[in-house]
C-alpha positions in Angstrom: 73.1 220.1 -54.7 69.4 220.6 -55.1 69.7 224.2 -56.3 72.4 223.2 -58.7 70.2 220.5 -60.2 67.3 222.8 -60.3 69.3 225.3 -62.4 70.2 222.5 -64.8 66.6 221.5 -65.2 65.6 225.1 -66.0 68.4 225.2 -68.6 67.2 221.9 -70.1 63.8 223.5 -70.5 65.4 226.5 -72.2 64.7 228.8 -69.3 68.2 230.2 -69.2 67.4 233.3 -67.2 65.9 231.3 -64.4 68.9 228.9 -64.6 71.3 231.8 -64.3 69.5 233.3 -61.4 69.5 230.0 -59.4 73.0 229.3 -60.7 74.2 232.6 -59.1 72.8 231.5 -55.8 74.7 228.2 -56.1 77.9 230.1 -56.9 77.6 232.0 -53.6 76.9 228.8 -51.7 79.9 227.0 -53.3 82.2 229.9 -52.6 81.1 229.9 -48.9 81.7 226.2 -48.6 85.0 226.2 -50.5 83.6 223.8 -53.1 85.9 225.1 -55.8 85.3 222.3 -58.4 81.5 222.7 -58.1 82.0 226.5 -58.3 83.9 226.1 -61.5 81.2 223.8 -63.0 78.4 226.1 -62.0 80.2 229.1 -63.4 80.7 227.1 -66.6 77.0 226.5 -66.7 76.2 230.2 -66.2 78.7 231.1 -68.9 77.0 228.6 -71.3 73.6 230.0 -70.6 74.7 233.6 -70.9 76.2 232.8 -74.3 73.0 231.1 -75.3 71.1 234.2 -74.3 73.4 236.4 -76.3 74.6 238.2 -73.2 78.2 238.1 -74.4 79.3 241.2 -72.4 78.1 239.5 -69.2 79.9 236.3 -70.2 83.1 238.1 -70.9 82.9 239.9 -67.6 82.7 236.6 -65.7 85.4 235.0 -67.8 88.5 236.1 -65.8 87.0 234.7 -62.6 86.2 231.4 -64.3 89.5 231.1 -66.1 91.5 231.7 -63.0 89.6 229.2 -61.0 89.9 226.5 -63.7 93.6 227.2 -64.0 94.1 226.8 -60.2 92.1 223.6 -60.1 94.1 221.9 -62.9 91.4 219.3 -63.2 90.6 217.6 -66.6 86.8 218.0 -66.5 86.8 221.7 -65.9 89.7 222.3 -68.3 87.8 220.5 -71.1 84.7 222.5 -70.4 86.8 225.7 -70.5 88.1 224.7 -74.0 84.5 224.2 -75.2 83.3 227.5 -73.6 86.3 229.4 -75.1 85.2 228.2 -78.6 81.5 228.9 -78.0 82.2 232.4 -76.8 84.6 233.2 -79.6 82.1 231.9 -82.2 79.3 233.9 -80.6 81.4 237.1 -80.6 82.4 236.5 -84.2 78.8 235.8 -85.4 77.5 238.8 -83.5 80.1 241.2 -84.9 79.4 239.9 -88.5 75.6 240.5 -88.0 76.2 244.0 -86.6 78.4 245.0 -89.6 75.8 244.0 -92.1 
């Protein structure tokens, strides 16, 4: 819990790389404990921060794991977050491709 909160604090400060690094540690811990809801929430955070950093390939690579977990959980909070992240990722990809073509 402490590491998860620490990753959130780093993200609030705009230190997304630090948030991702600590978030990845939390993902490992959640997986070991079988804390699947927390795992989904932490993965959602990491995806959010990767999108903010413009690391879209990395976010897309993690997406199948996240999507499968959220589908398995069938829980409203994580499903709503997935909808937001789907939109954010699609928008970021669209904007990036438009910038690259100009």
